[in-house]
Biopython code that builds the backbone (N, CA, C, O; Angstrom):
import numpy as np
from Bio.PDB.StructureBuilder import StructureBuilder

atoms = [
    (1, "UNK", "N", (-12.699, 5.418, 6.598)),
    (1, "UNK", "CA", (-11.873, 6.014, 5.150)),
    (1, "UNK", "C", (-10.758, 5.130, 4.228)),
    (1, "UNK", "O", (-9.641, 5.088, 4.744)),
    (2, "UNK", "N", (-10.838, 4.739, 3.519)),
    (2, "UNK", "CA", (-10.575, 3.618, 2.805)),
    (2, "UNK", "C", (-9.010, 4.370, 2.383)),
    (2, "UNK", "O", (-8.755, 5.499, 1.964)),
    (3, "UNK", "N", (-8.285, 3.398, 2.647)),
    (3, "UNK", "CA", (-6.102, 3.556, 2.089)),
    (3, "UNK", "C", (-6.200, 3.643, 1.019)),
    (3, "UNK", "O", (-6.804, 2.968, 0.186)),
    (4, "UNK", "N", (-5.303, 4.922, 0.932)),
    (4, "UNK", "CA", (-4.895, 4.391, -0.773)),
    (4, "UNK", "C", (-4.706, 3.379, -1.769)),
    (4, "UNK", "O", (-4.973, 3.200, -2.958)),
    (5, "UNK", "N", (-3.829, 2.458, -0.294)),
    (5, "UNK", "CA", (-3.280, 0.944, -1.031)),
    (5, "UNK", "C", (-4.293, 0.600, -1.407)),
    (5, "UNK", "O", (-4.111, 0.300, -2.587)),
    (6, "UNK", "N", (-6.094, 0.315, -0.950)),
    (6, "UNK", "CA", (-7.635, -0.475, -0.578)),
    (6, "UNK", "C", (-7.425, 0.249, -1.727)),
    (6, "UNK", "O", (-6.650, -0.316, -2.498)),
    (7, "UNK", "N", (-8.048, 1.799, -2.281)),
    (7, "UNK", "CA", (-8.625, 2.019, -3.152)),
    (7, "UNK", "C", (-7.481, 1.485, -4.497)),
    (7, "UNK", "O", (-7.829, 1.567, -5.675)),
    (8, "UNK", "N", (-6.057, 0.928, -4.062)),
    (8, "UNK", "CA", (-5.336, 0.799, -5.938)),
    (8, "UNK", "C", (-5.832, -0.179, -5.717)),
    (8, "UNK", "O", (-6.511, -0.401, -6.719)),
    (9, "UNK", "N", (-6.080, -1.673, -4.431)),
    (9, "UNK", "CA", (-6.214, -2.672, -4.362)),
    (9, "UNK", "C", (-7.291, -3.170, -5.428)),
    (9, "UNK", "O", (-7.281, -4.096, -6.239)),
    (10, "UNK", "N", (-8.163, -2.251, -5.124)),
    (10, "UNK", "CA", (-10.060, -2.693, -5.655)),
    (10, "UNK", "C", (-9.988, -2.468, -7.211)),
    (10, "UNK", "O", (-10.719, -2.972, -8.064)),
    (11, "UNK", "N", (-8.463, -1.197, -7.462)),
    (11, "UNK", "CA", (-9.753, -0.290, -9.296)),
    (11, "UNK", "C", (-8.691, -0.946, -9.778)),
    (11, "UNK", "O", (-8.631, -0.615, -10.962)),
    (12, "UNK", "N", (-7.369, -2.068, -9.411)),
    (12, "UNK", "CA", (-6.455, -3.174, -10.376)),
    (12, "UNK", "C", (-7.447, -4.306, -10.149)),
    (12, "UNK", "O", (-7.549, -4.813, -11.266)),
    (13, "UNK", "N", (-8.409, -5.130, -9.129)),
    (13, "UNK", "CA", (-9.169, -6.606, -9.143)),
    (13, "UNK", "C", (-10.008, -6.032, -9.936)),
    (13, "UNK", "O", (-10.315, -6.895, -10.758)),
    (14, "UNK", "N", (-11.084, -4.155, -10.386)),
    (14, "UNK", "CA", (-12.033, -3.678, -11.439)),
    (14, "UNK", "C", (-11.233, -4.306, -12.266)),
    (14, "UNK", "O", (-11.430, -5.493, -12.529)),
    (15, "UNK", "N", (-10.451, -3.772, -12.676)),
    (15, "UNK", "CA", (-9.626, -4.071, -14.281)),
    (15, "UNK", "C", (-9.785, -4.915, -14.455)),
    (15, "UNK", "O", (-10.626, -5.271, -15.280)),
    (16, "UNK", "N", (-8.821, -5.971, -13.543)),
    (16, "UNK", "CA", (-8.772, -6.848, -14.645)),
    (16, "UNK", "C", (-10.271, -8.491, -13.974)),
    (16, "UNK", "O", (-10.177, -9.699, -14.191)),
    (17, "UNK", "N", (-10.710, -8.195, -13.675)),
    (17, "UNK", "CA", (-11.997, -8.710, -13.874)),
    (17, "UNK", "C", (-13.385, -8.462, -14.661)),
    (17, "UNK", "O", (-14.345, -9.130, -15.041)),
    (18, "UNK", "N", (-12.958, -7.162, -14.687)),
    (18, "UNK", "CA", (-14.103, -6.172, -16.383)),
    (18, "UNK", "C", (-12.955, -6.651, -17.788)),
    (18, "UNK", "O", (-13.623, -7.214, -18.656)),
    (19, "UNK", "N", (-11.712, -6.569, -18.108)),
    (19, "UNK", "CA", (-10.992, -7.164, -18.995)),
    (19, "UNK", "C", (-11.661, -8.406, -19.593)),
    (19, "UNK", "O", (-11.851, -8.591, -20.795)),
    (20, "UNK", "N", (-12.157, -9.637, -18.104)),
    (20, "UNK", "CA", (-12.517, -10.560, -18.373)),
    (20, "UNK", "C", (-13.794, -11.315, -18.911)),
    (20, "UNK", "O", (-14.062, -12.343, -19.533)),
    (21, "UNK", "N", (-14.395, -10.309, -18.366)),
    (21, "UNK", "CA", (-16.015, -10.660, -18.813)),
    (21, "UNK", "C", (-16.014, -9.880, -20.042)),
    (21, "UNK", "O", (-15.315, -9.179, -20.774)),
    (22, "UNK", "N", (-17.711, -10.611, -19.796)),
    (22, "UNK", "CA", (-18.198, -10.461, -21.184)),
    (22, "UNK", "C", (-18.787, -9.166, -21.846)),
    (22, "UNK", "O", (-18.425, -8.618, -22.887)),
    (23, "UNK", "N", (-19.689, -8.850, -21.063)),
    (23, "UNK", "CA", (-20.519, -7.204, -20.744)),
    (23, "UNK", "C", (-19.060, -6.067, -20.307)),
    (23, "UNK", "O", (-19.017, -5.219, -21.199)),
    (24, "UNK", "N", (-18.214, -5.877, -19.531)),
    (24, "UNK", "CA", (-16.893, -5.206, -19.667)),
    (24, "UNK", "C", (-17.736, -4.511, -17.793)),
    (24, "UNK", "O", (-18.193, -3.505, -17.250)),
    (25, "UNK", "N", (-17.445, -5.897, -17.578)),
    (25, "UNK", "CA", (-17.838, -4.930, -16.150)),
    (25, "UNK", "C", (-17.896, -5.646, -15.059)),
    (25, "UNK", "O", (-18.562, -6.633, -15.371)),
    (26, "UNK", "N", (-17.401, -5.781, -13.290)),
    (26, "UNK", "CA", (-16.588, -5.691, -12.951)),
    (26, "UNK", "C", (-18.018, -7.093, -11.806)),
    (26, "UNK", "O", (-18.686, -6.241, -11.220)),
    (27, "UNK", "N", (-18.428, -8.047, -11.495)),
    (27, "UNK", "CA", (-19.700, -8.428, -10.980)),
    (27, "UNK", "C", (-19.166, -8.476, -9.005)),
    (27, "UNK", "O", (-18.119, -8.859, -8.483)),
    (28, "UNK", "N", (-20.225, -8.001, -8.503)),
    (28, "UNK", "CA", (-19.735, -7.307, -6.374)),
    (28, "UNK", "C", (-18.749, -8.682, -5.807)),
    (28, "UNK", "O", (-17.670, -8.777, -5.221)),
    (29, "UNK", "N", (-20.179, -10.036, -6.547)),
    (29, "UNK", "CA", (-18.803, -11.174, -5.862)),
    (29, "UNK", "C", (-17.890, -11.734, -6.186)),
    (29, "UNK", "O", (-17.350, -12.630, -5.539)),
    (30, "UNK", "N", (-17.442, -11.185, -7.571)),
    (30, "UNK", "CA", (-16.135, -11.357, -7.753)),
    (30, "UNK", "C", (-15.411, -10.559, -7.658)),
    (30, "UNK", "O", (-14.235, -10.922, -7.674)),
    (31, "UNK", "N", (-15.659, -9.241, -7.529)),
    (31, "UNK", "CA", (-15.345, -8.381, -6.443)),
    (31, "UNK", "C", (-14.952, -8.856, -4.776)),
    (31, "UNK", "O", (-14.034, -9.479, -4.243)),
    (32, "UNK", "N", (-15.562, -8.526, -4.554)),
    (32, "UNK", "CA", (-15.633, -9.598, -2.768)),
    (32, "UNK", "C", (-14.349, -11.011, -2.530)),
    (32, "UNK", "O", (-13.516, -11.210, -1.645)),
    (33, "UNK", "N", (-14.778, -11.891, -3.988)),
    (33, "UNK", "CA", (-13.452, -12.955, -3.995)),
    (33, "UNK", "C", (-12.011, -12.783, -3.884)),
    (33, "UNK", "O", (-11.238, -13.290, -3.071)),
    (34, "UNK", "N", (-11.646, -11.474, -5.446)),
    (34, "UNK", "CA", (-10.852, -10.996, -5.302)),
    (34, "UNK", "C", (-9.906, -10.585, -3.972)),
    (34, "UNK", "O", (-8.873, -11.000, -3.447)),
    (35, "UNK", "N", (-10.989, -9.407, -3.725)),
    (35, "UNK", "CA", (-10.418, -8.631, -1.982)),
    (35, "UNK", "C", (-9.869, -9.834, -1.263)),
    (35, "UNK", "O", (-8.728, -10.250, -1.063)),
    (36, "UNK", "N", (-10.937, -10.200, -0.980)),
    (36, "UNK", "CA", (-11.049, -10.801, 0.756)),
    (36, "UNK", "C", (-11.765, -10.537, 1.488)),
    (36, "UNK", "O", (-11.538, -11.260, 2.459)),
    (37, "UNK", "N", (-12.614, -9.873, 1.696)),
    (37, "UNK", "CA", (-13.104, -8.759, 2.616)),
    (37, "UNK", "C", (-14.352, -9.391, 2.593)),
    (37, "UNK", "O", (-14.809, -10.094, 1.691)),
    (38, "UNK", "N", (-14.860, -9.086, 3.648)),
    (38, "UNK", "CA", (-16.572, -9.074, 3.420)),
    (38, "UNK", "C", (-17.507, -8.321, 2.964)),
    (38, "UNK", "O", (-17.387, -7.105, 3.114)),
    (39, "UNK", "N", (-18.794, -8.924, 2.223)),
    (39, "UNK", "CA", (-19.554, -8.803, 1.803)),
    (39, "UNK", "C", (-19.848, -7.125, 1.831)),
    (39, "UNK", "O", (-19.924, -6.513, 0.765)),
    (40, "UNK", "N", (-19.988, -6.515, 2.981)),
    (40, "UNK", "CA", (-20.370, -5.439, 3.343)),
    (40, "UNK", "C", (-19.156, -4.143, 3.213)),
    (40, "UNK", "O", (-19.053, -3.055, 2.645)),
    (41, "UNK", "N", (-18.426, -4.930, 4.025)),
    (41, "UNK", "CA", (-16.679, -3.558, 3.272)),
    (41, "UNK", "C", (-16.208, -4.248, 2.222)),
    (41, "UNK", "O", (-14.990, -4.385, 2.344)),
    (42, "UNK", "N", (-16.592, -4.703, 1.329)),
    (42, "UNK", "CA", (-16.387, -4.756, -0.217)),
    (42, "UNK", "C", (-17.260, -3.272, -0.389)),
    (42, "UNK", "O", (-16.752, -2.155, -0.296)),
    (43, "UNK", "N", (-18.934, -3.617, -0.706)),
    (43, "UNK", "CA", (-19.850, -2.822, -0.709)),
    (43, "UNK", "C", (-19.761, -1.183, -0.235)),
    (43, "UNK", "O", (-20.122, -0.261, -0.966)),
    (44, "UNK", "N", (-19.165, -1.000, 1.244)),
    (44, "UNK", "CA", (-18.334, 0.126, 1.356)),
    (44, "UNK", "C", (-17.505, 0.852, 0.940)),
    (44, "UNK", "O", (-17.609, 2.072, 0.817)),
    (45, "UNK", "N", (-16.245, -0.072, 0.576)),
    (45, "UNK", "CA", (-15.264, 0.627, -0.195)),
    (45, "UNK", "C", (-15.642, 0.858, -2.119)),
    (45, "UNK", "O", (-14.906, 1.526, -2.846)),
    (46, "UNK", "N", (-16.878, 0.163, -2.596)),
    (46, "UNK", "CA", (-17.272, 0.141, -3.634)),
    (46, "UNK", "C", (-18.807, 1.010, -3.721)),
    (46, "UNK", "O", (-19.850, 0.805, -4.343)),
    (47, "UNK", "N", (-18.386, 1.986, -2.837)),
    (47, "UNK", "CA", (-19.391, 3.186, -2.559)),
    (47, "UNK", "C", (-18.251, 4.443, -2.024)),
    (47, "UNK", "O", (-18.329, 5.202, -1.058)),
    (48, "UNK", "N", (-18.045, 4.415, -2.230)),
    (48, "UNK", "CA", (-16.497, 5.444, -1.541)),
    (48, "UNK", "C", (-15.975, 6.064, -3.000)),
    (48, "UNK", "O", (-15.942, 7.233, -3.386)),
    (49, "UNK", "N", (-15.563, 4.769, -3.689)),
    (49, "UNK", "CA", (-14.464, 4.465, -5.090)),
    (49, "UNK", "C", (-15.733, 5.004, -5.806)),
    (49, "UNK", "O", (-15.661, 6.173, -5.426)),
    (50, "UNK", "N", (-17.244, 4.933, -6.860)),
    (50, "UNK", "CA", (-18.288, 5.822, -6.377)),
    (50, "UNK", "C", (-18.717, 7.156, -6.293)),
    (50, "UNK", "O", (-19.347, 7.741, -7.174)),
    (51, "UNK", "N", (-18.322, 7.683, -5.085)),
    (51, "UNK", "CA", (-18.886, 8.727, -5.008)),
    (51, "UNK", "C", (-17.346, 9.519, -5.095)),
    (51, "UNK", "O", (-17.351, 10.749, -5.137)),
    (52, "UNK", "N", (-16.556, 9.071, -5.109)),
    (52, "UNK", "CA", (-14.850, 10.271, -5.834)),
    (52, "UNK", "C", (-14.961, 9.751, -7.608)),
    (52, "UNK", "O", (-14.121, 9.962, -8.483)),
    (53, "UNK", "N", (-16.103, 9.126, -7.718)),
    (53, "UNK", "CA", (-15.668, 9.454, -9.084)),
    (53, "UNK", "C", (-14.856, 7.857, -10.421)),
    (53, "UNK", "O", (-14.676, 7.753, -11.635)),
    (54, "UNK", "N", (-14.666, 7.117, -9.395)),
    (54, "UNK", "CA", (-14.189, 6.207, -10.097)),
    (54, "UNK", "C", (-13.981, 5.064, -10.379)),
    (54, "UNK", "O", (-13.046, 4.266, -10.437)),
    (55, "UNK", "N", (-15.393, 5.139, -10.605)),
    (55, "UNK", "CA", (-16.126, 3.682, -10.787)),
    (55, "UNK", "C", (-17.684, 3.996, -10.278)),
    (55, "UNK", "O", (-18.234, 4.490, -9.293)),
    (56, "UNK", "N", (-18.182, 3.196, -12.011)),
    (56, "UNK", "CA", (-19.640, 3.363, -12.145)),
    (56, "UNK", "C", (-20.279, 2.313, -12.500)),
    (56, "UNK", "O", (-19.566, 1.440, -12.996)),
    (57, "UNK", "N", (-21.525, 2.059, -12.410)),
    (57, "UNK", "CA", (-22.064, 0.641, -12.101)),
    (57, "UNK", "C", (-22.943, 0.670, -13.625)),
    (57, "UNK", "O", (-23.887, 1.420, -13.872)),
    (58, "UNK", "N", (-22.525, -0.056, -14.279)),
    (58, "UNK", "CA", (-23.499, 0.269, -15.497)),
    (58, "UNK", "C", (-24.699, -0.783, -15.641)),
    (58, "UNK", "O", (-25.694, -0.833, -16.364)),
    (59, "UNK", "N", (-24.165, -1.603, -14.632)),
    (59, "UNK", "CA", (-25.115, -2.635, -14.884)),
    (59, "UNK", "C", (-25.761, -2.896, -12.926)),
    (59, "UNK", "O", (-24.974, -2.320, -12.175)),
    (60, "UNK", "N", (-26.976, -3.625, -12.115)),
    (60, "UNK", "CA", (-26.860, -3.264, -11.110)),
    (60, "UNK", "C", (-25.739, -4.608, -10.336)),
    (60, "UNK", "O", (-25.984, -5.653, -10.939)),
    (61, "UNK", "N", (-25.200, -4.726, -9.792)),
    (61, "UNK", "CA", (-23.688, -5.761, -9.474)),
    (61, "UNK", "C", (-22.911, -5.525, -10.189)),
    (61, "UNK", "O", (-21.932, -6.090, -9.703)),
    (62, "UNK", "N", (-22.578, -5.024, -11.137)),
    (62, "UNK", "CA", (-21.468, -4.545, -11.257)),
    (62, "UNK", "C", (-20.864, -3.553, -11.530)),
    (62, "UNK", "O", (-21.348, -2.423, -11.456)),
    (63, "UNK", "N", (-19.450, -3.878, -11.970)),
    (63, "UNK", "CA", (-18.650, -1.673, -11.484)),
    (63, "UNK", "C", (-17.715, -1.772, -12.829)),
    (63, "UNK", "O", (-17.154, -2.509, -13.639)),
    (64, "UNK", "N", (-17.831, -1.232, -12.660)),
    (64, "UNK", "CA", (-16.197, -0.598, -14.357)),
    (64, "UNK", "C", (-15.667, 0.636, -13.531)),
    (64, "UNK", "O", (-16.106, 1.270, -12.572)),
    (65, "UNK", "N", (-14.452, 0.710, -14.369)),
    (65, "UNK", "CA", (-13.611, 1.627, -14.190)),
    (65, "UNK", "C", (-14.149, 2.975, -14.931)),
    (65, "UNK", "O", (-14.573, 2.868, -16.082)),
    (66, "UNK", "N", (-14.131, 4.620, -14.090)),
    (66, "UNK", "CA", (-14.306, 5.601, -15.108)),
    (66, "UNK", "C", (-13.203, 5.580, -15.962)),
    (66, "UNK", "O", (-12.464, 4.597, -16.019)),
    (67, "UNK", "N", (-12.990, 6.840, -16.798)),
    (67, "UNK", "CA", (-12.311, 7.355, -17.034)),
    (67, "UNK", "C", (-11.525, 8.269, -15.578)),
    (67, "UNK", "O", (-10.379, 7.986, -15.227)),
    (68, "UNK", "N", (-12.051, 8.955, -15.127)),
    (68, "UNK", "CA", (-10.612, 9.395, -13.913)),
    (68, "UNK", "C", (-10.130, 8.426, -13.684)),
    (68, "UNK", "O", (-8.914, 8.287, -13.808)),
    (69, "UNK", "N", (-11.158, 7.170, -13.159)),
    (69, "UNK", "CA", (-10.368, 6.063, -12.016)),
    (69, "UNK", "C", (-9.497, 5.294, -13.150)),
    (69, "UNK", "O", (-8.407, 4.796, -12.865)),
    (70, "UNK", "N", (-9.950, 5.241, -14.220)),
    (70, "UNK", "CA", (-8.370, 4.734, -15.303)),
    (70, "UNK", "C", (-7.051, 5.199, -14.654)),
    (70, "UNK", "O", (-6.295, 4.577, -13.908)),
    (71, "UNK", "N", (-6.933, 7.121, -15.387)),
    (71, "UNK", "CA", (-6.351, 7.566, -15.369)),
    (71, "UNK", "C", (-5.501, 7.737, -13.939)),
    (71, "UNK", "O", (-4.273, 7.714, -13.863)),
    (72, "UNK", "N", (-6.612, 7.951, -12.600)),
    (72, "UNK", "CA", (-5.978, 7.501, -11.056)),
    (72, "UNK", "C", (-4.537, 6.269, -11.151)),
    (72, "UNK", "O", (-3.338, 6.335, -10.879)),
    (73, "UNK", "N", (-5.627, 5.009, -11.785)),
    (73, "UNK", "CA", (-4.401, 4.100, -11.903)),
    (73, "UNK", "C", (-3.514, 4.016, -12.424)),
    (73, "UNK", "O", (-2.489, 3.471, -12.016)),
    (74, "UNK", "N", (-3.698, 4.580, -13.547)),
    (74, "UNK", "CA", (-2.425, 4.688, -14.277)),
    (74, "UNK", "C", (-0.855, 5.762, -13.616)),
    (74, "UNK", "O", (0.369, 5.687, -13.511)),
    (75, "UNK", "N", (-1.816, 6.534, -13.378)),
    (75, "UNK", "CA", (-0.601, 7.911, -12.500)),
    (75, "UNK", "C", (-0.115, 7.259, -11.273)),
    (75, "UNK", "O", (1.026, 7.603, -10.965)),
    (76, "UNK", "N", (-0.695, 6.386, -10.469)),
    (76, "UNK", "CA", (-0.174, 5.489, -9.289)),
    (76, "UNK", "C", (0.585, 4.879, -9.587)),
    (76, "UNK", "O", (1.653, 4.722, -8.997)),
    (77, "UNK", "N", (0.103, 4.176, -10.967)),
    (77, "UNK", "CA", (1.244, 2.743, -10.929)),
    (77, "UNK", "C", (2.145, 3.148, -11.839)),
    (77, "UNK", "O", (2.759, 2.182, -12.292)),
    (78, "UNK", "N", (2.573, 4.470, -12.422)),
    (78, "UNK", "CA", (3.377, 4.144, -13.242)),
    (78, "UNK", "C", (4.570, 5.314, -12.576)),
    (78, "UNK", "O", (5.786, 5.255, -12.757)),
    (79, "UNK", "N", (3.880, 6.283, -11.830)),
    (79, "UNK", "CA", (4.835, 7.369, -10.445)),
    (79, "UNK", "C", (5.412, 6.340, -9.341)),
    (79, "UNK", "O", (5.248, 5.137, -9.138)),
    (80, "UNK", "N", (5.938, 7.057, -8.907)),
    (80, "UNK", "CA", (7.158, 6.768, -8.188)),
    (80, "UNK", "C", (6.748, 6.949, -6.542)),
    (80, "UNK", "O", (7.530, 6.476, -5.717)),
    (81, "UNK", "N", (5.710, 7.529, -6.150)),
    (81, "UNK", "CA", (4.932, 7.901, -5.360)),
    (81, "UNK", "C", (5.106, 6.694, -4.148)),
    (81, "UNK", "O", (5.626, 7.066, -3.096)),
    (82, "UNK", "N", (4.735, 5.434, -4.255)),
    (82, "UNK", "CA", (4.558, 4.816, -3.285)),
    (82, "UNK", "C", (5.560, 4.303, -3.155)),
    (82, "UNK", "O", (5.264, 3.176, -2.756)),
    (83, "UNK", "N", (7.242, 4.416, -3.269)),
    (83, "UNK", "CA", (8.272, 4.037, -2.927)),
    (83, "UNK", "C", (8.287, 5.278, -2.081)),
    (83, "UNK", "O", (9.193, 5.083, -1.271)),
    (84, "UNK", "N", (7.533, 6.926, -1.758)),
    (84, "UNK", "CA", (8.789, 7.885, -1.495)),
    (84, "UNK", "C", (6.537, 7.896, -0.133)),
    (84, "UNK", "O", (6.602, 8.589, 0.882)),
    (85, "UNK", "N", (5.933, 7.586, -0.245)),
    (85, "UNK", "CA", (4.955, 6.844, 1.076)),
    (85, "UNK", "C", (5.778, 6.680, 2.425)),
    (85, "UNK", "O", (5.940, 7.350, 3.444)),
    (86, "UNK", "N", (6.378, 5.019, 1.754)),
    (86, "UNK", "CA", (6.555, 4.299, 2.754)),
    (86, "UNK", "C", (8.299, 4.785, 3.453)),
    (86, "UNK", "O", (8.895, 3.955, 4.139)),
    (87, "UNK", "N", (8.990, 6.290, 3.139)),
    (87, "UNK", "CA", (9.894, 6.577, 3.622)),
    (87, "UNK", "C", (9.289, 7.166, 5.193)),
    (87, "UNK", "O", (10.148, 7.219, 6.073)),
    (88, "UNK", "N", (8.051, 7.546, 5.527)),
    (88, "UNK", "CA", (7.798, 7.923, 6.891)),
    (88, "UNK", "C", (7.612, 6.974, 7.719)),
    (88, "UNK", "O", (8.072, 6.825, 8.851)),
    (89, "UNK", "N", (6.723, 6.152, 6.947)),
    (89, "UNK", "CA", (6.704, 4.532, 8.068)),
    (89, "UNK", "C", (7.825, 3.761, 8.769)),
    (89, "UNK", "O", (7.984, 3.010, 9.731)),
    (90, "UNK", "N", (8.798, 4.576, 7.388)),
    (90, "UNK", "CA", (10.085, 3.547, 7.541)),
    (90, "UNK", "C", (10.640, 4.249, 8.437)),
    (90, "UNK", "O", (10.725, 3.619, 9.491)),
    (91, "UNK", "N", (11.285, 5.844, 8.516)),
    (91, "UNK", "CA", (12.197, 6.101, 9.373)),
    (91, "UNK", "C", (11.510, 6.331, 10.803)),
    (91, "UNK", "O", (12.160, 6.553, 11.825)),
    (92, "UNK", "N", (9.845, 6.235, 10.735)),
    (92, "UNK", "CA", (8.811, 6.690, 12.487)),
    (92, "UNK", "C", (10.048, 4.905, 13.076)),
    (92, "UNK", "O", (10.506, 4.816, 14.215)),
    (93, "UNK", "N", (10.189, 4.257, 12.427)),
    (93, "UNK", "CA", (10.868, 2.865, 13.512)),
    (93, "UNK", "C", (12.165, 3.025, 13.954)),
    (93, "UNK", "O", (12.605, 2.442, 14.945)),
    (94, "UNK", "N", (12.766, 3.751, 13.301)),
    (94, "UNK", "CA", (14.465, 4.423, 13.993)),
    (94, "UNK", "C", (14.017, 4.699, 15.013)),
    (94, "UNK", "O", (12.908, 4.983, 15.465)),
    (95, "UNK", "N", (14.912, 4.599, 15.326)),
    (95, "UNK", "CA", (16.234, 5.239, 17.028)),
    (95, "UNK", "C", (17.050, 5.698, 16.917)),
    (95, "UNK", "O", (17.933, 5.158, 16.251)),
    (96, "UNK", "N", (17.216, 6.706, 17.376)),
    (96, "UNK", "CA", (18.795, 7.217, 18.042)),
    (96, "UNK", "C", (19.266, 6.268, 18.704)),
    (96, "UNK", "O", (20.356, 6.386, 19.263)),
]
sb = StructureBuilder()
sb.init_structure("model")
sb.init_model(0)
sb.init_chain("A")
sb.init_seg("    ")
for serial, (resi, resn, name, xyz) in enumerate(atoms, 1):
    if name == "N":
        sb.init_residue(resn, " ", resi, " ")
    sb.init_atom(name, np.array(xyz, "f"), 0.0, 1.0, " ", f" {name:<3s}", serial, name[0])
structure = sb.get_structure()
């Protein structure tokens, strides 16, 4: 299962690559390069994002954020939740 961090990073990459593209979609191979993952690993991640309704593929081999994907990413980037998520990890390394 893709972690929340992986999802957010992939959505940010797709958003940024789409903004630079003439057809407003990120090419699969560009996403692979930006994420520094294998082609197969990226394909699985993109499949999960599509299944979650966060991205769609307007053209074969290209991906774009859905409205839900943009809302999800915006909520993450504007919330304090990422800081809160680090607290349990930090506390687990503390020993009295």
